[in-house]
C-alpha positions, -999 to 999 in steps of 0.1 A, spaced: 145 -76 48 136 -105 24 101 -104 38 99 -69 28 111 -74 -7 87 -105 -12 60 -80 -1 71 -54 -23 71 -78 -53 36 -93 -44 22 -56 -41 36 -47 -74 24 -76 -92 -7 -83 -73 6 -120 -70 27 -139 -46 64 -134 -54 73 -169 -47 60 -206 -43 65 -200 -6 44 -171 -8 17 -185 -27 11 -212 -3 17 -193 27 -5 -161 34 0 -148 67 -30 -144 87 -39 -109 98 -35 -114 137 -7 -140 135 19 -132 161 -5 -114 183 -27 -125 211 -58 -124 191 -71 -153 171 -70 -151 133 -104 -142 120 -98 -153 85 -115 -121 71 -83 -107 57 -48 -120 51 -17 -99 43 12 -107 20 44 -118 38 62 -87 54 33 -63 51 27 -44 84 -9 -35 93 -7 -4 112 -17 -10 148 -38 21 149 -62 9 122 -62 -28 125 -94 -29 145 -111 -8 119 -97 -29 92 -106 -60 107 -142 -48 111 -144 -39 74 -129 -71 64 -155 -89 87 -184 -70 69 -170 -78 33 -166 -114 43 -204 -115 55 -214 -96 21 -192 -117 -4 -179 -148 12 -143 -135 4 -116 -123 26 -97 -92 17 -60 -96 8 -36 -68 20 -9 -63 -5 8 -32 13 5 -14 46 31 7 66 60 18 45 94 31 54 108 60 36 133 36 17 103 14 4 83 46 -6 112 60 -26 118 26 -44 80 26 -54 83 63 -66 113 57 -85 99 29 -103 69 52 -110 90 79 -123 112 57 -143 83 44 -163 71 78 -168 42 81 -144 30 115 -134 37 113 -95 23 149 -88 -10 137 -105 -10 104 -88 -4 116 -51 -28 136 -29 -1 156 -14 10 175 -45 36 195 -31 53 165 -13 50 147 -46 66 176 -65 95 177 -44 102 140 -49 98 145 -88 122 174 -86 148 154 -66 145 127 -93 148 152 -122 181 166 -107 196 132 -98 187 107 -125 217 115 -146 240 104 -118 223 69 -121 195 48 -103 215 45 -70 219 83 -68 183 90 -78 172 64 -52 195 81 -24 180 116 -34 143 103 -32 149 86 0 166 116 17 135 139 4 111 116 19 127 111 52 130 148 56 93 152 46 83 127 72 105 143 101 86 174 93 51 156 95 47 160 57 36 127 42 37 120 4 17 88 11 -5 80 40 12 46 39 43 65 57 19 79 83 7 43 92 -28 52 79 -33 32 48 -35 -4 32 -36 -17 -1 -62 -42 -11 -59 -68 -40 -87 -63 -63 -78 -86 -93 -99 -113 -80 -129 -93 -71 -158 -89 -97 -176 -57 -103 -203 -62 -77 -175 -72 -51 -158 -40 -57 -186 -19 -53 -195 -37 -22 -160 -28 -7 -163 7 -17 -198 11 -1 -186 -5 31 -155 14 35 -173 47 28 -199 38 56 -171 34 80 -153 67 71 -126 49 51 -116 68 19 -110 44 -12 -87 55 -39 -95 32 -69 -61 22 -85 -74 -6 -102 -66 7 -137 -29 12 -129 1 -12 -137 -4 -26 -102 -41 -27 -96 -54 -25 -62 -77 -3 -39 -58 21 -16 -76 26 15 -70 57 36 -80 55 72 -67 90 81 -74 122 67 
């Protein structure tokens, strides 16, 4: 569980959450039978969905060839509890989650659950959001493609304008949708591998 929280903190801040995380970026294929390519790394605890791993590796290799830099994956597959925590954080700071998520009806249901439960305290609000998201997932309705194992987030703080344009172009050429979230409080590019 601590690895998940470290990854969550890194995803939220765009920086490693601890000194250990700063010096120890996990290679993409560590623990698998494949050799690490060095074309992308992931924050500790981040799960790269197996269904998209080959496409991500190919994109990362093309990006490395074009820029000399590896991609840094700050978020991958999310469990309903993690999605609820992220959305609760966004709602608490006043973000319009219905505007920010492509699945407007699912996001609206989460926002409505928050509006009903927030007076009961943070723990009650988190439980309510988690319950809504679990129900949605069970019905095949995903507020985020991270829940569907079809998305990753890429850190963009260390990419210049040219490198950002290259990443978008390479992703588009491979049928990967890029949602530019570089102007949010947690700057990143959200890569959707599934429609």
